[in-house]
MIDOTOR-231648 format. One record per residue (C-alpha): residue number from 1; residue in three letters; z, x, y. Coordinates in steps of 0.001 Angstrom, whole numbers, plus 500000, padded with zeros to 6 digits. Layout:
N
[NUM; 'ala'; [Z; X; Y]]
...
This chain:
304
[1; 'met'; [147233; 108463; 324898]]
[2; 'phe'; [144736; 108408; 327749]]
[3; 'glu'; [143829; 105543; 329994]]
[4; 'tyr'; [140085; 104957; 330165]]
[5; 'pro'; [137805; 102132; 331362]]
[6; 'gln'; [137839; 099097; 329080]]
[7; 'glu'; [134042; 099347; 328678]]
[8; 'phe'; [134705; 102285; 326342]]
[9; 'asn'; [137040; 100264; 324087]]
[10; 'gln'; [134207; 099195; 321791]]
[11; 'ile'; [133068; 102816; 321398]]
[12; 'val'; [136575; 104040; 320570]]
[13; 'glu'; [137170; 101162; 318133]]
[14; 'lys'; [133878; 101922; 316402]]
[15; 'ala'; [134937; 105557; 316001]]
[16; 'lys'; [138193; 104337; 314453]]
[17; 'ser'; [136434; 101966; 312031]]
[18; 'phe'; [135565; 104637; 309437]]
[19; 'asn'; [137747; 104649; 306325]]
[20; 'arg'; [139217; 108068; 307154]]
[21; 'pro'; [139545; 110400; 310152]]
[22; 'trp'; [136534; 112612; 310888]]
[23; 'lys'; [136989; 116370; 310476]]
[24; 'val'; [136162; 117805; 313891]]
[25; 'ala'; [135157; 121481; 314157]]
[26; 'val'; [136009; 122669; 317687]]
[27; 'thr'; [133904; 125771; 318401]]
[28; 'gly'; [135691; 128133; 320781]]
[29; 'ser'; [139081; 126483; 320460]]
[30; 'asp'; [140825; 128123; 323433]]
[31; 'ser'; [139844; 125355; 325851]]
[32; 'glu'; [142678; 123382; 327434]]
[33; 'asn'; [140952; 120065; 328081]]
[34; 'ile'; [139075; 120098; 324771]]
[35; 'leu'; [142341; 120643; 322881]]
[36; 'lys'; [143986; 117778; 324754]]
[37; 'gly'; [141005; 115550; 323940]]
[38; 'val'; [140764; 116318; 320229]]
[39; 'phe'; [144505; 115920; 319671]]
[40; 'ala'; [144407; 112604; 321550]]
[41; 'ala'; [141676; 111579; 319096]]
[42; 'gln'; [143992; 112658; 316272]]
[43; 'glu'; [146731; 110477; 317754]]
[44; 'ala'; [144254; 107586; 317970]]
[45; 'gly'; [143558; 108028; 314271]]
[46; 'phe'; [139901; 109049; 314129]]
[47; 'ala'; [139985; 112874; 314134]]
[48; 'glu'; [141368; 115786; 312136]]
[49; 'pro'; [141144; 118931; 314296]]
[50; 'ile'; [139622; 122083; 312850]]
[51; 'leu'; [140035; 124881; 315387]]
[52; 'ile'; [137607; 127809; 315276]]
[53; 'gly'; [137986; 130735; 317660]]
[54; 'asn'; [140395; 133351; 318962]]
[55; 'phe'; [143743; 132854; 317220]]
[56; 'lys'; [145961; 134523; 319852]]
[57; 'lys'; [144440; 132693; 322835]]
[58; 'thr'; [144396; 129352; 321039]]
[59; 'lys'; [147986; 129697; 319813]]
[60; 'glu'; [149213; 130550; 323316]]
[61; 'met'; [147353; 127545; 324714]]
[62; 'leu'; [148729; 125181; 322076]]
[63; 'asp'; [152244; 126423; 322865]]
[64; 'ser'; [151776; 125900; 326613]]
[65; 'leu'; [150396; 122377; 326049]]
[66; 'gly'; [153195; 121357; 323702]]
[67; 'leu'; [150743; 120873; 320830]]
[68; 'ala'; [151846; 123687; 318521]]
[69; 'asp'; [153611; 121312; 316142]]
[70; 'arg'; [150533; 119116; 315608]]
[71; 'lys'; [148658; 119182; 312318]]
[72; 'tyr'; [145421; 121186; 312367]]
[73; 'asp'; [143437; 123763; 310413]]
[74; 'phe'; [142611; 127070; 312078]]
[75; 'tyr'; [139826; 129531; 311308]]
[76; 'pro'; [139901; 132730; 313373]]
[77; 'val'; [136586; 134416; 314113]]
[78; 'thr'; [135871; 137891; 315470]]
[79; 'asn'; [133661; 138753; 318437]]
[80; 'asn'; [130880; 139533; 315957]]
[81; 'thr'; [130923; 136015; 314474]]
[82; 'ser'; [129501; 132918; 316158]]
[83; 'pro'; [132100; 130132; 316023]]
[84; 'val'; [129223; 127629; 316194]]
[85; 'gln'; [127448; 129096; 313178]]
[86; 'tyr'; [130785; 129192; 311358]]
[87; 'ala'; [131287; 125485; 312137]]
[88; 'ile'; [127739; 124672; 311036]]
[89; 'glu'; [128356; 126346; 307688]]
[90; 'met'; [131485; 124209; 307322]]
[91; 'val'; [129476; 121060; 308075]]
[92; 'arg'; [126810; 122037; 305546]]
[93; 'ala'; [129557; 122637; 302956]]
[94; 'lys'; [131028; 119215; 303861]]
[95; 'ser'; [134284; 120833; 304977]]
[96; 'ala'; [133719; 119419; 308473]]
[97; 'asp'; [131979; 116286; 309786]]
[98; 'val'; [131597; 116764; 313552]]
[99; 'leu'; [130611; 119644; 315830]]
[100; 'met'; [132446; 119796; 319163]]
[101; 'arg'; [131864; 122208; 321999]]
[102; 'gly'; [134925; 124137; 323151]]
[103; 'asn'; [135206; 127272; 325275]]
[104; 'ile'; [131655; 128425; 324735]]
[105; 'gln'; [128538; 128607; 326885]]
[106; 'thr'; [126211; 125603; 326551]]
[107; 'arg'; [123326; 127824; 325471]]
[108; 'asp'; [125414; 129553; 322789]]
[109; 'phe'; [126582; 126176; 321483]]
[110; 'leu'; [123152; 124558; 321352]]
[111; 'leu'; [120928; 127381; 320048]]
[112; 'pro'; [122372; 127457; 316493]]
[113; 'ile'; [122240; 123644; 316353]]
[114; 'met'; [118572; 123723; 317398]]
[115; 'asn'; [117739; 126429; 314855]]
[116; 'lys'; [115680; 124634; 312207]]
[117; 'ser'; [117002; 126905; 309470]]
[118; 'asn'; [120407; 125208; 309856]]
[119; 'his'; [118898; 121833; 308897]]
[120; 'leu'; [120824; 119794; 311471]]
[121; 'leu'; [117844; 118139; 313158]]
[122; 'arg'; [116390; 114742; 312325]]
[123; 'glu'; [112791; 115154; 311258]]
[124; 'gly'; [110226; 114130; 313859]]
[125; 'arg'; [112802; 113552; 316620]]
[126; 'leu'; [113335; 115385; 319879]]
[127; 'val'; [116972; 116368; 320398]]
[128; 'thr'; [118306; 115231; 323773]]
[129; 'his'; [121623; 114860; 325559]]
[130; 'ile'; [123058; 111736; 327161]]
[131; 'asn'; [126013; 111305; 329482]]
[132; 'val'; [127457; 107773; 329707]]
[133; 'met'; [129791; 107105; 332631]]
[134; 'arg'; [131831; 104401; 334338]]
[135; 'met'; [132681; 104437; 338046]]
[136; 'lys'; [134539; 101968; 340234]]
[137; 'glu'; [131509; 101862; 342533]]
[138; 'tyr'; [129198; 100555; 339777]]
[139; 'pro'; [129733; 097329; 337797]]
[140; 'lys'; [129176; 098681; 334272]]
[141; 'leu'; [128484; 101716; 332104]]
[142; 'ile'; [125466; 103764; 333121]]
[143; 'ala'; [123816; 106611; 331219]]
[144; 'val'; [121969; 109712; 332451]]
[145; 'ser'; [119578; 111825; 330380]]
[146; 'asp'; [118703; 114592; 329889]]
[147; 'cys'; [121386; 116660; 331612]]
[148; 'thr'; [121799; 119587; 329209]]
[149; 'leu'; [118687; 120471; 327204]]
[150; 'leu'; [115313; 119696; 328790]]
[151; 'val'; [114654; 121785; 331902]]
[152; 'glu'; [111271; 120306; 332873]]
[153; 'pro'; [110429; 117596; 330317]]
[154; 'ser'; [106810; 116634; 329775]]
[155; 'leu'; [105598; 113045; 329878]]
[156; 'glu'; [105768; 112857; 326089]]
[157; 'gln'; [109278; 114319; 326057]]
[158; 'arg'; [110481; 111799; 328650]]
[159; 'glu'; [109219; 109019; 326399]]
[160; 'glu'; [111303; 110516; 323579]]
[161; 'val'; [114284; 110677; 325967]]
[162; 'ile'; [113861; 106931; 326565]]
[163; 'arg'; [113857; 106237; 322807]]
[164; 'asn'; [116975; 108334; 322304]]
[165; 'met'; [118785; 106778; 325263]]
[166; 'val'; [118079; 103246; 324059]]
[167; 'glu'; [119208; 104161; 320527]]
[168; 'ala'; [122489; 105577; 321840]]
[169; 'leu'; [123133; 102613; 324129]]
[170; 'asn'; [122492; 100249; 321207]]
[171; 'his'; [125157; 102109; 319201]]
[172; 'phe'; [127467; 101618; 322185]]
[173; 'gly'; [126890; 097852; 322135]]
[174; 'ile'; [124311; 097632; 324945]]
[175; 'arg'; [121223; 095663; 323827]]
[176; 'lys'; [117848; 095721; 325597]]
[177; 'pro'; [119093; 098035; 328356]]
[178; 'asn'; [117503; 098347; 331791]]
[179; 'ile'; [116174; 101915; 332099]]
[180; 'ala'; [115107; 103568; 335377]]
[181; 'leu'; [112735; 106523; 335774]]
[182; 'leu'; [114276; 108423; 338691]]
[183; 'ser'; [112008; 109898; 341358]]
[184; 'leu'; [112229; 111024; 344985]]
[185; 'val'; [110027; 108125; 346085]]
[186; 'glu'; [109327; 104699; 344630]]
[187; 'lys'; [105537; 104909; 344771]]
[188; 'pro'; [103265; 107250; 342805]]
[189; 'ser'; [102204; 110266; 344861]]
[190; 'phe'; [099570; 112696; 343576]]
[191; 'his'; [101511; 115774; 344798]]
[192; 'met'; [104682; 114683; 342933]]
[193; 'arg'; [103863; 114944; 339247]]
[194; 'asp'; [106930; 113092; 338043]]
[195; 'thr'; [106068; 109965; 340076]]
[196; 'val'; [102602; 109737; 338532]]
[197; 'glu'; [104045; 110376; 335092]]
[198; 'ala'; [106686; 107678; 335626]]
[199; 'gln'; [103970; 105159; 336450]]
[200; 'thr'; [102011; 106263; 333359]]
[201; 'ile'; [105078; 105958; 331123]]
[202; 'val'; [105705; 102407; 332355]]
[203; 'met'; [102036; 101572; 331708]]
[204; 'his'; [102356; 102936; 328159]]
[205; 'his'; [105511; 100876; 327683]]
[206; 'asn'; [103825; 097690; 328898]]
[207; 'glu'; [100918; 098261; 326503]]
[208; 'glu'; [103127; 099159; 323536]]
[209; 'pro'; [106929; 099248; 323979]]
[210; 'ile'; [108431; 102718; 323739]]
[211; 'ala'; [111775; 101126; 322831]]
[212; 'asp'; [113476; 097743; 323132]]
[213; 'cys'; [114315; 098009; 326815]]
[214; 'asn'; [113276; 096981; 330312]]
[215; 'leu'; [111643; 100056; 331847]]
[216; 'tyr'; [111047; 100583; 335570]]
[217; 'gly'; [109774; 103464; 337692]]
[218; 'pro'; [109202; 105475; 339665]]
[219; 'ile'; [112327; 104432; 341555]]
[220; 'thr'; [114757; 106188; 343895]]
[221; 'tyr'; [118469; 106706; 343308]]
[222; 'asp'; [119651; 104278; 346005]]
[223; 'leu'; [117517; 101486; 344581]]
[224; 'ile'; [118759; 102172; 341075]]
[225; 'ile'; [122423; 101733; 341931]]
[226; 'ser'; [122408; 099236; 344805]]
[227; 'lys'; [121179; 095642; 345157]]
[228; 'glu'; [121958; 095937; 348866]]
[229; 'ala'; [119630; 098932; 349218]]
[230; 'ala'; [116882; 096878; 347587]]
[231; 'arg'; [117518; 093993; 349992]]
[232; 'leu'; [117448; 096221; 353065]]
[233; 'lys'; [114274; 097986; 351918]]
[234; 'his'; [112648; 094682; 350850]]
[235; 'tyr'; [112162; 096150; 347397]]
[236; 'asp'; [111354; 093632; 344690]]
[237; 'cys'; [113017; 094724; 341442]]
[238; 'glu'; [115422; 092467; 339579]]
[239; 'tyr'; [117202; 095405; 337912]]
[240; 'cys'; [118392; 097171; 341095]]
[241; 'gly'; [122157; 097596; 340877]]
[242; 'asp'; [122013; 096524; 337223]]
[243; 'phe'; [120474; 099503; 335419]]
[244; 'asp'; [122048; 100763; 332199]]
[245; 'gly'; [120353; 104152; 332122]]
[246; 'ile'; [118620; 106742; 334299]]
[247; 'val'; [115973; 109074; 332884]]
[248; 'val'; [115757; 112057; 335228]]
[249; 'pro'; [112632; 114136; 335964]]
[250; 'asn'; [114368; 117481; 335347]]
[251; 'leu'; [117594; 119097; 334220]]
[252; 'leu'; [118846; 119903; 337723]]
[253; 'ala'; [118704; 116260; 338819]]
[254; 'gly'; [120601; 115045; 335765]]
[255; 'asn'; [123218; 117755; 335957]]
[256; 'leu'; [123835; 117170; 339675]]
[257; 'ile'; [124197; 113407; 339253]]
[258; 'cys'; [126756; 113759; 336468]]
[259; 'lys'; [128788; 116432; 338247]]
[260; 'phe'; [128749; 114459; 341509]]
[261; 'trp'; [129909; 111292; 339759]]
[262; 'asp'; [132633; 113264; 338017]]
[263; 'ala'; [133891; 115268; 341013]]
[264; 'his'; [133485; 112813; 343895]]
[265; 'leu'; [133466; 109338; 342348]]
[266; 'his'; [136041; 110199; 339660]]
[267; 'gly'; [133794; 108794; 336971]]
[268; 'gln'; [134920; 108761; 333366]]
[269; 'gly'; [132502; 109155; 330522]]
[270; 'cys'; [131233; 110928; 327454]]
[271; 'gly'; [128522; 113367; 326491]]
[272; 'val'; [126731; 113309; 323135]]
[273; 'leu'; [123696; 114823; 321471]]
[274; 'ile'; [121021; 112538; 320005]]
[275; 'gly'; [118554; 113650; 317356]]
[276; 'ala'; [120892; 115690; 315140]]
[277; 'asn'; [121880; 114408; 311701]]
[278; 'val'; [125602; 115007; 312327]]
[279; 'pro'; [127803; 113946; 315271]]
[280; 'val'; [127740; 116494; 318118]]
[281; 'ala'; [130195; 116057; 321018]]
[282; 'ile'; [129531; 117897; 324278]]
[283; 'ser'; [132094; 118063; 327043]]
[284; 'gly'; [132020; 120568; 329898]]
[285; 'arg'; [134834; 123101; 330090]]
[286; 'ser'; [135759; 121837; 333569]]
[287; 'glu'; [135643; 118157; 332597]]
[288; 'ser'; [138713; 116064; 331909]]
[289; 'pro'; [140580; 115649; 328600]]
[290; 'glu'; [139503; 111992; 328743]]
[291; 'his'; [135851; 113110; 328808]]
[292; 'ala'; [136446; 115267; 325732]]
[293; 'phe'; [138194; 112384; 323959]]
[294; 'leu'; [135437; 109882; 324812]]
[295; 'ser'; [132663; 112372; 323945]]
[296; 'leu'; [134174; 112751; 320516]]
[297; 'ala'; [134492; 108973; 320130]]
[298; 'gly'; [130918; 108455; 321334]]
[299; 'ser'; [129400; 111021; 319000]]
[300; 'ile'; [131233; 109496; 316025]]
[301; 'ala'; [130365; 105916; 317062]]
[302; 'met'; [126671; 106718; 316634]]
[303; 'phe'; [127304; 107466; 312949]]
[304; 'ser'; [129910; 104790; 312172]]
C-alpha cells in the first residue's frame, strides 16, 4: 500500500465505506502508474479493476509490474473502437461504476463523457475538473480548478467552478472553505479582464452567496499561500496562507500550478471531475501511482 498525507485518510475511508467494491473501468489500460493505482485501490478494498485497451501491451505491463496474478476483468478493444465509449456503455449497462483515465489523451477521454447523447451529465450543471493537493510547504489540503476543461472560462462559468469546488470540498470533509480568485494583481485593472470579473464575482457573492464559502479576489498567488507575504505587503486579508481552494482565470494557470506543485514541491493529490452523474477519476499519465489511487478514492468519495 502507498503512503499518503493523513489529510486524505477521510477521503479514502469514505471510498471504502460502500457495501461493496466499485467496478472501475480503466480506459486505455496500458498505463504503468494507473495500473499501480487501481490495484492498490483493490488491495485497499474499494475497487474491482476492469481493464479496457490493448491486450498485448497491458499483459506485458502487468507481468513487468508483478500484477499478472491479481484478479481483474479484461476487455480488449481494437484501434477502431474507443475504449472510453466502450467503458461508458458498460457504465450505462451497470456493468461498471467508475470511469478512470488510463493511457489516453485528455481530449479523447473527456469528449465522449461530455457528449450529451451518453447521458452522463447532471442536468443544469457545468462539468469542471478539480485537483486537490497536499504539500509540506502548505498547512492543509488546497484545491485548484479548473485545470483540465475550461480554457478561458467566462464570469458565469467561474461562478459555476466555485459551486463545484465547494461541493467537492464538502464531500472531502471541508466545510465553508476559503476560496481565492487568482489574478496577476490584487486590484481590479480595466486592461486585465479577469481582475474586473473577480471583483464582480465577489460582489455577486456578497449580494447572494454563490456557495457556502468565504470568497476573496482578485488576489495574487503569493498572497494566497503565504501569511508572511501578506504581512510584508501590508495586505489585509485574514485568509492569506489559509485558503482551501484557488479558482484560476484560465486553463494554463491551473495546469502550471498543479504541475509545478507535483514536480518541484512533490505534492500529493487527486484529480476528479464534478458535474457528471457517475464517478470520473482523472490522473495524468506522468503522475504518480499515489495520485491515481487518490483520484480514484476522491471520485468515489463524492458518491459515497
